[in-house]
N, C-alpha and C positions, 0 to 999 in steps of 0.2 A: 503496499500497498504504498503509494505516496504521502510524504511527508508537506505537508503546507508549511515552509518556513514562517514565520511572524519577528520580525529582526527587531521587535517591541515589544518581545516576551517576557527575555530577562529582565529589561528594564522594570517591567510587571510586579516580578518576581520579588523584586528589590524593596515596592514600595511596602508590600506586609507584610514585613516581621512579625506579626503577630501569628498567622498562616505559617510562612515560609519562611525555615529555620534556617540563618545564615549563618551563625557555627556551631553546626552541631556535635562537631567533634568536643564542642569546653562540656557538652551534656555526656559523654559518656561513665558510664556506671554510677549516675546521680537523675537519668529523663524524669523520672518521680515530681524533680520539684519545680523541670519549667510544666508538667503539667501539673504541680500542689499539689499530689497527693500521690498513693500509694499502688494505680489498681493493674493491672493485668496488660498488660504493651504489643498488640499485633500489628506486624509491618505483612505492606504488604508488596512488592519485590517487583516495579517494573511495573506502574499505576499506573501507567496509563493517562487517558482521561477523567479516572476523577469515580466514575458514575458505583465503583465495588463499592470502594474502601470508603464514598461520602455515605453511600442508602446501610454499611453495617455500622460505622457511625452515630449514624439516628436513630437503629434498630437496636444498641448497645450502648447506652449511652455510660455504665457501670466499668467501661472497658480502650485505652486509650487506642489513635490511632496512631502511624506513621507513614506514610504514603512518602518510596522511591521512583520518582521518572529521573533519567538521567540527560531527556531529550526537553528543552525549555519549550518549544514552541506549543508539545503535550502535554508535559505538564501544569501550564497556562490557564488553561480549562479546566483541570483541577481546583484549582484558585478560585476562579468563576463562579462555581457552584461551591465552594467555602465560603466565598461573601456574599452569595445572598444567605444561604441559611445562621444561623448562629449554636455556632456547635464549637464546642470548647472542649474536647474530646478527640483532635483530630491534629494534624501536623502536617507540612511537606516537607520532603526532601528533591531540593534538587543534586542527583549526586548520581556517577558510576555506584553499582549493586553489587560491583567487582571490592569496592572501600568498607563495609563494613563493617571490619571487622577497626578497622581506624574510627570507629560512630560508638560501636553496643560493651559494654564490659560482657562476660561470663553471666547470664542467669536476669541480665536486663529487658528479655523478650520472651512470654509466652511462644508464639506461632505466627512463623510467617507461614506467608499467602502468597503462590506464582498460579496464575490468570495468566493462560495464550499467552506463554511464553512464545518467544520466540525458537521453533524446533529446530537449527540447523539441522538440513538434513539431510549434509553432508558428511559424510564418516570423517573423513579428514578437521570438522571441525568442531565434534564432537563435545570435547574441549568447550569449547564454551555455552553449554547448556545450563542451564540454571539448576540443572537435574542430576549433574556431571557429580563425581565424587572429592570433587577439588570443591567447589559448591556446600555440598553436602556437607564438609567438613567443618566452613566458613558458617553454615548457620550453625555447628551444634556449639563453638564456637560462644554465637550469642544467646542463646536462647538456655532456658532453665532444665533444668535435671530432668530429662520424658516432657520437654516441649514437643512442639509437632508442626508438620507441612500440614498447607493440606493444598494443592493439584487440581490447577482446571485446563485442562486443552480444547480441541477441536481437532487435531494433531493426534490419530492414533497415533502411526508410527512410535511419538515422544512419547502419546503415555506408552507402548512397550517401553520403552527404552529405561524410563522413570523408572515405572517398574522394580526391572532387573539392577536400577542402578537401588533407589532403596534399599532391594534384596539382598545384595551383593554388599552391601552398608552396613547391614543388621540393623535397619528400621521395622516398626511392628509397624503392619498395614492391621489399621484401625476402619477400615471404612472403603469400600469402592465400585465405582457405577461406572457399566459401561454404556448409560443411558440416559446421563440426570435429569431432562422432562421427561422421561417416559419413568420416574424412577418416583417408591414412595419419600421423598429425601424432602421433606418439607422446612421453607423460608428461605430459601434458593436468590442471593442476589446475581444479582447477571451483572457482566463489564458491557460495554459496548457492543466486540467482541463478540459476543455472546449471541446478545440478542440481535445480531446479523445475521450470523452462521448457522443460529436454530432456527428461524425466520426462512431462510434457505429447504428446511433437514435436516441439516444438517446432525449428529451424534455429537452429545457434548459427554468428555472421556471424567471422571470426578473421584479423588481417592484423599485419603486421610494417613498420614502415616508419624510414627512415633520415635522419638528417641529413646535408647532403654539405657539406664541408669548399666554401667559394667558389673555390679555387682548382681544385680538383676536376669543379664545377660547370658 
């Protein structure tokens, strides 16, 4: 999908520090200070235009959410949604998701959402997939013991690859759906991509996996 460049986006993101965290590295290990509470924190890596993360924040006020997106021309749409809402439990980070260990300490995060990530279909690009083992290790370094990854995609190949990657890493499979929109799963909040793909009749795949403590593995 072609991305329309918005040269004004970066400046607009700087104008709303109450929503877009400008110096996230200073909150490493103490994100509760930013939210002014000790509620669990969930992050979405690749938050896109923000429909999912904003919807989750509205539905779950007792949880803090952080949406992470490196493309300023995309995340500015998420900012627009926040400007229209009165939500205090959500922040945005305009950063590269591969740098998360610079921003979060072990135990800062309870759950990671990966929604419709780039499938990088060529085998030589497998290391770029957000469910590759190096990323799974990265998330483990941020999550609480027993933290979870919730993963959605329309790409069957990526889903199959990810299930194998999760299994090889030793993650516990808690939930799996091979056709989410024809399942009994309740309270699903859709992303923009999900709405588009499902409207065309494409199957949506979803799973939940959990890190196991060494003592329990």
